[in-house]
N, C-alpha and C positions, 0 to 999 in steps of 0.2 A: 244193428239188426233192423231191416226193413219190417215193420209191423203191419203194413198196409195190406190187410187180408181181403178187405170189403169188395174190392174189384174184381175177385176172382168168384165172389157169389152171384149166381144166376140172377139177373134182374126181373126175368119173366116169371119168377116164382112168388106166389103170394107171400105176404109178410107173416101169414099164419102157418105157412109151411112147417112140418114137424122136423124137428132137428135131433140128431144123436151124435154126441162127441165122445170118441174113444182116445184116451190119452195113452200114450206108450211109455213103458218103462225105462225106454232109452231112446236116443236119437237114431233113426234108421240110416243106414249106408246109402249112398245114392244109388247103388245098384238095386237095393232093396225097395227103395221109394219109387224108381221107375215100375219095378214089378207090381207094387201095390197098387199104382195109380192105373196100371193095365187091368188088375184084378177088379178094382172099383169100377172102372169104366164098363167091363164086361157085366158086372153084377147089376148096376143101374140100368143098362140098356135092355136087361131081360127081367127086371124086377116085376112081379105081379101080384095082384091081390084078388082072389077070387076070379081068375082067369083074365082081369082087366090090366092093362099096362099101368104101373105106376109112373108118374112123372118124377123122376128121382134125379139125385145128383150125389157124387162123392168124390172128395178130394183129401189129399193129404196137406197139411199146413205145418209149417214150420219144422218139417221133417219128423214130427212128433205127434200130431193130432189128426185122427181120421174123423172127418165130418161127413155125415150122411144126411140127406135132407129129401123129405118127400112133400111135393106139392099135391094136397089131396082135392084140388078142385075138380079133377077129372075122375079119380078113383081114390077112395079111402084106403088107409093102411090098416089091415086087420091083423089079428094076432099071428096068423100063418105068415104073411108078409114081413111082420116085424122079426119073427122067428128065423126067417131065411135071411135077414140082414145080419141079425146076431150069429148065425151060422158062417157067413162069409168072414166076419170079423174073428170068429173063433179058428177058422182056417188060416187066417193071416198070423194069428197068434203061434198056431203049431208050427207053421212054415219057417217063421223067422225066430221062433223060440223067445218070445216077448209076452209081457203082460198087458193087456188093453183093458181089463176090468178093475183094476186097483182103485178103489175109491177113497182110500187113505192116503193117497199121495197127491199132493198140491203142486201146481206148477207156477212158476213166477218168472218173471225177466228180470235177471240179476246179472250185472256187467254185461249187458247185451247179449245174454244167452238165455235160453229157457233152462231153468234149473228146477229140479224136482226136490220135494220137501216132505218127509213123513207128517201127517197130521199131528203126530204126537211129539214132534220137534218144533211146533209153531210157536209156542212161547219162548222157547230157548233161542229161536232165530230172531224174534222181536227184541228180547233183552240184549241180545249181542249184537244188534243193529245190522243183521243181515238183510232184514226186511223191516220196511216201515210203512205207514199209510199210504205213501205215494207210489210204493212198489206196484207193478203191474202184475195183477192176477189172472190166470186163465179160469174163469167160472164156467166150468164143464157141466153145469147144472141147467143151462139155458135149454129151452125146449122148442123154440119157434125162430124162424129166419129172422124177425124182427128183434128178438132177444139176442140172437147170435151178433147181429150188427150194432146193436147198443150196448149189450152187457156181458160180452164173452171176454173181452180183455179190459178189466177195469182196475182202477187203484183199489189197493186193499180196504181203504177207508170207506169205499163205496160198494163193497161187497158183503155177503154174509160174514165172513171172517170178521169184520169189524167188532161185532157183537162179542166174539170170543176173546179178542185181544184188545179191545179199546181201552180197558184199565191199564194196560200195560204201554199204550201209545201216549196216554195222558200223564200217567204218573212215572213211566219208565222203570216201574217195579212190579213185582207180581203181587 
């Protein structure tokens, strides 16, 4: 699996550009991915905040993660413009019958694929060696371009999950 996504992030956006990541409950089919890319392109090309054009970016990564980014150097993103981005994500959910707002589902790279794991199964996955400290985790809590580039895909041991499972990684038991 090629995990080099950084080259697709616009270089002309400030490091402080705001980021929103929506993780899909399943892998999109190729035909769906092409439609989503078109929807995102249309959305960011007309994204407004109080009448001003938002310098926006949207892309589908790994067939499962929608990333929206707004460079606020020209126009800040207001509540209404954020609502419009959520609206387009909800339209994608409805169109493809998927869940893009499940924050209880964690994503990892396991055996060269994106695998989802319910948060409630985290300890079980560690105890049974499905994941360990070096497993790559998608940290969808990043909020800026800089964080996206540095902290979106990180080993479990370097993520917020480490505090939840550190005792399991060290001792191998609960």
